[in-house]
Legacy VTK file of the C-alpha trace (Angstrom):
# vtk DataFile Version 3.0
C-alpha trace
ASCII
DATASET POLYDATA
POINTS 120 float
0.000 0.000 0.000
1.647 3.252 -1.095
1.958 6.322 1.104
-0.230 9.105 -0.265
-0.223 12.831 0.497
-1.569 15.939 -1.178
0.458 18.919 -2.346
-0.536 22.189 -3.945
0.097 20.587 -7.345
-1.871 17.397 -6.734
-1.659 13.984 -5.094
1.639 12.134 -4.571
1.888 8.374 -4.054
5.160 6.831 -2.934
5.645 3.068 -3.103
6.633 1.235 0.070
9.555 -0.246 -1.915
10.949 3.258 -2.474
10.518 4.121 1.201
12.164 0.828 2.219
15.158 1.545 -0.003
15.657 5.015 1.478
15.224 3.675 5.022
17.543 0.704 4.442
20.267 2.802 2.864
20.011 5.396 5.626
20.139 2.748 8.331
23.163 0.859 7.029
25.178 4.105 6.880
25.043 4.415 10.686
28.138 3.425 12.684
27.407 0.287 14.713
24.840 -1.177 12.320
26.063 -4.484 10.902
23.042 -4.871 8.657
19.331 -5.372 8.453
17.380 -8.533 9.043
13.888 -9.820 8.381
11.252 -8.977 10.953
10.575 -12.709 11.380
14.220 -13.715 11.857
14.005 -14.264 15.607
10.751 -16.204 15.358
12.087 -18.326 12.503
15.520 -18.627 14.161
17.188 -17.548 10.915
19.527 -14.641 11.443
20.416 -13.765 7.891
21.705 -10.282 7.172
19.877 -8.836 4.191
21.565 -7.567 1.066
20.770 -4.155 -0.332
18.146 -5.494 -2.750
16.160 -7.033 0.141
15.750 -3.965 2.382
11.978 -4.223 2.084
12.076 -7.390 4.219
13.819 -5.489 7.019
11.519 -2.461 6.887
7.802 -2.351 7.636
5.888 0.735 6.454
2.441 1.605 7.798
0.512 4.698 6.805
-2.737 6.165 8.091
-4.321 9.578 8.554
-2.045 10.312 11.549
1.172 9.853 9.570
3.634 7.170 8.596
5.151 4.595 10.940
8.384 2.842 9.956
9.616 -0.288 11.751
13.302 -1.040 11.121
14.821 -4.429 12.017
18.596 -4.295 12.492
21.652 -6.248 13.604
23.974 -4.157 15.784
27.689 -4.570 16.366
28.746 -5.814 19.800
30.232 -3.122 22.036
28.340 -0.079 20.783
25.749 1.786 22.825
22.413 0.469 21.548
20.382 3.522 22.556
22.780 5.831 20.723
22.740 3.731 17.551
18.923 3.541 17.642
18.629 7.320 18.107
21.031 7.904 15.199
18.958 5.579 12.994
15.766 7.435 13.882
17.279 10.847 13.158
18.929 9.818 9.869
15.837 8.015 8.558
13.525 10.928 9.421
15.929 13.445 7.861
16.360 11.472 4.616
12.644 10.720 4.217
11.806 14.385 4.624
14.543 15.673 2.320
14.415 12.995 -0.378
10.720 12.083 -0.471
8.974 14.985 1.249
7.503 12.757 3.974
6.826 14.512 7.245
5.159 13.269 10.426
7.174 10.043 10.381
7.554 7.812 13.431
10.566 5.446 13.346
10.665 2.342 15.553
14.029 0.556 15.762
13.963 -3.164 16.576
17.332 -4.680 17.432
17.018 -8.288 16.317
20.543 -9.420 17.101
23.977 -8.322 18.289
26.919 -9.540 16.256
30.558 -9.770 17.292
32.600 -8.417 14.411
36.263 -9.163 13.753
38.863 -6.486 14.326
LINES 1 121
120 0 1 2 3 4 5 6 7 8 9 10 11 12 13 14 15 16 17 18 19 20 21 22 23 24 25 26 27 28 29 30 31 32 33 34 35 36 37 38 39 40 41 42 43 44 45 46 47 48 49 50 51 52 53 54 55 56 57 58 59 60 61 62 63 64 65 66 67 68 69 70 71 72 73 74 75 76 77 78 79 80 81 82 83 84 85 86 87 88 89 90 91 92 93 94 95 96 97 98 99 100 101 102 103 104 105 106 107 108 109 110 111 112 113 114 115 116 117 118 119
Protein backbone atom coordinates (compact mmCIF):
# COMPACT_ATOMS: atom_id res chain seq x y z
CA UNK A 1 0.00 0.00 0.00
CA UNK A 2 1.65 3.25 -1.10
CA UNK A 3 1.96 6.32 1.10
CA UNK A 4 -0.23 9.11 -0.26
CA UNK A 5 -0.22 12.83 0.50
CA UNK A 6 -1.57 15.94 -1.18
CA UNK A 7 0.46 18.92 -2.35
CA UNK A 8 -0.54 22.19 -3.95
CA UNK A 9 0.10 20.59 -7.35
CA UNK A 10 -1.87 17.40 -6.73
CA UNK A 11 -1.66 13.98 -5.09
CA UNK A 12 1.64 12.13 -4.57
CA UNK A 13 1.89 8.37 -4.05
CA UNK A 14 5.16 6.83 -2.93
CA UNK A 15 5.65 3.07 -3.10
CA UNK A 16 6.63 1.23 0.07
CA UNK A 17 9.56 -0.25 -1.91
CA UNK A 18 10.95 3.26 -2.47
CA UNK A 19 10.52 4.12 1.20
CA UNK A 20 12.16 0.83 2.22
CA UNK A 21 15.16 1.54 0.00
CA UNK A 22 15.66 5.02 1.48
CA UNK A 23 15.22 3.67 5.02
CA UNK A 24 17.54 0.70 4.44
CA UNK A 25 20.27 2.80 2.86
CA UNK A 26 20.01 5.40 5.63
CA UNK A 27 20.14 2.75 8.33
CA UNK A 28 23.16 0.86 7.03
CA UNK A 29 25.18 4.10 6.88
CA UNK A 30 25.04 4.42 10.69
CA UNK A 31 28.14 3.42 12.68
CA UNK A 32 27.41 0.29 14.71
CA UNK A 33 24.84 -1.18 12.32
CA UNK A 34 26.06 -4.48 10.90
CA UNK A 35 23.04 -4.87 8.66
CA UNK A 36 19.33 -5.37 8.45
CA UNK A 37 17.38 -8.53 9.04
CA UNK A 38 13.89 -9.82 8.38
CA UNK A 39 11.25 -8.98 10.95
CA UNK A 40 10.57 -12.71 11.38
CA UNK A 41 14.22 -13.72 11.86
CA UNK A 42 14.01 -14.26 15.61
CA UNK A 43 10.75 -16.20 15.36
CA UNK A 44 12.09 -18.33 12.50
CA UNK A 45 15.52 -18.63 14.16
CA UNK A 46 17.19 -17.55 10.92
CA UNK A 47 19.53 -14.64 11.44
CA UNK A 48 20.42 -13.77 7.89
CA UNK A 49 21.70 -10.28 7.17
CA UNK A 50 19.88 -8.84 4.19
CA UNK A 51 21.57 -7.57 1.07
CA UNK A 52 20.77 -4.16 -0.33
CA UNK A 53 18.15 -5.49 -2.75
CA UNK A 54 16.16 -7.03 0.14
CA UNK A 55 15.75 -3.97 2.38
CA UNK A 56 11.98 -4.22 2.08
CA UNK A 57 12.08 -7.39 4.22
CA UNK A 58 13.82 -5.49 7.02
CA UNK A 59 11.52 -2.46 6.89
CA UNK A 60 7.80 -2.35 7.64
CA UNK A 61 5.89 0.74 6.45
CA UNK A 62 2.44 1.60 7.80
CA UNK A 63 0.51 4.70 6.81
CA UNK A 64 -2.74 6.16 8.09
CA UNK A 65 -4.32 9.58 8.55
CA UNK A 66 -2.05 10.31 11.55
CA UNK A 67 1.17 9.85 9.57
CA UNK A 68 3.63 7.17 8.60
CA UNK A 69 5.15 4.59 10.94
CA UNK A 70 8.38 2.84 9.96
CA UNK A 71 9.62 -0.29 11.75
CA UNK A 72 13.30 -1.04 11.12
CA UNK A 73 14.82 -4.43 12.02
CA UNK A 74 18.60 -4.30 12.49
CA UNK A 75 21.65 -6.25 13.60
CA UNK A 76 23.97 -4.16 15.78
CA UNK A 77 27.69 -4.57 16.37
CA UNK A 78 28.75 -5.81 19.80
CA UNK A 79 30.23 -3.12 22.04
CA UNK A 80 28.34 -0.08 20.78
CA UNK A 81 25.75 1.79 22.82
CA UNK A 82 22.41 0.47 21.55
CA UNK A 83 20.38 3.52 22.56
CA UNK A 84 22.78 5.83 20.72
CA UNK A 85 22.74 3.73 17.55
CA UNK A 86 18.92 3.54 17.64
CA UNK A 87 18.63 7.32 18.11
CA UNK A 88 21.03 7.90 15.20
CA UNK A 89 18.96 5.58 12.99
CA UNK A 90 15.77 7.44 13.88
CA UNK A 91 17.28 10.85 13.16
CA UNK A 92 18.93 9.82 9.87
CA UNK A 93 15.84 8.02 8.56
CA UNK A 94 13.52 10.93 9.42
CA UNK A 95 15.93 13.44 7.86
CA UNK A 96 16.36 11.47 4.62
CA UNK A 97 12.64 10.72 4.22
CA UNK A 98 11.81 14.39 4.62
CA UNK A 99 14.54 15.67 2.32
CA UNK A 100 14.41 13.00 -0.38
CA UNK A 101 10.72 12.08 -0.47
CA UNK A 102 8.97 14.99 1.25
CA UNK A 103 7.50 12.76 3.97
CA UNK A 104 6.83 14.51 7.25
CA UNK A 105 5.16 13.27 10.43
CA UNK A 106 7.17 10.04 10.38
CA UNK A 107 7.55 7.81 13.43
CA UNK A 108 10.57 5.45 13.35
CA UNK A 109 10.67 2.34 15.55
CA UNK A 110 14.03 0.56 15.76
CA UNK A 111 13.96 -3.16 16.58
CA UNK A 112 17.33 -4.68 17.43
CA UNK A 113 17.02 -8.29 16.32
CA UNK A 114 20.54 -9.42 17.10
CA UNK A 115 23.98 -8.32 18.29
CA UNK A 116 26.92 -9.54 16.26
CA UNK A 117 30.56 -9.77 17.29
CA UNK A 118 32.60 -8.42 14.41
CA UNK A 119 36.26 -9.16 13.75
CA UNK A 120 38.86 -6.49 14.33
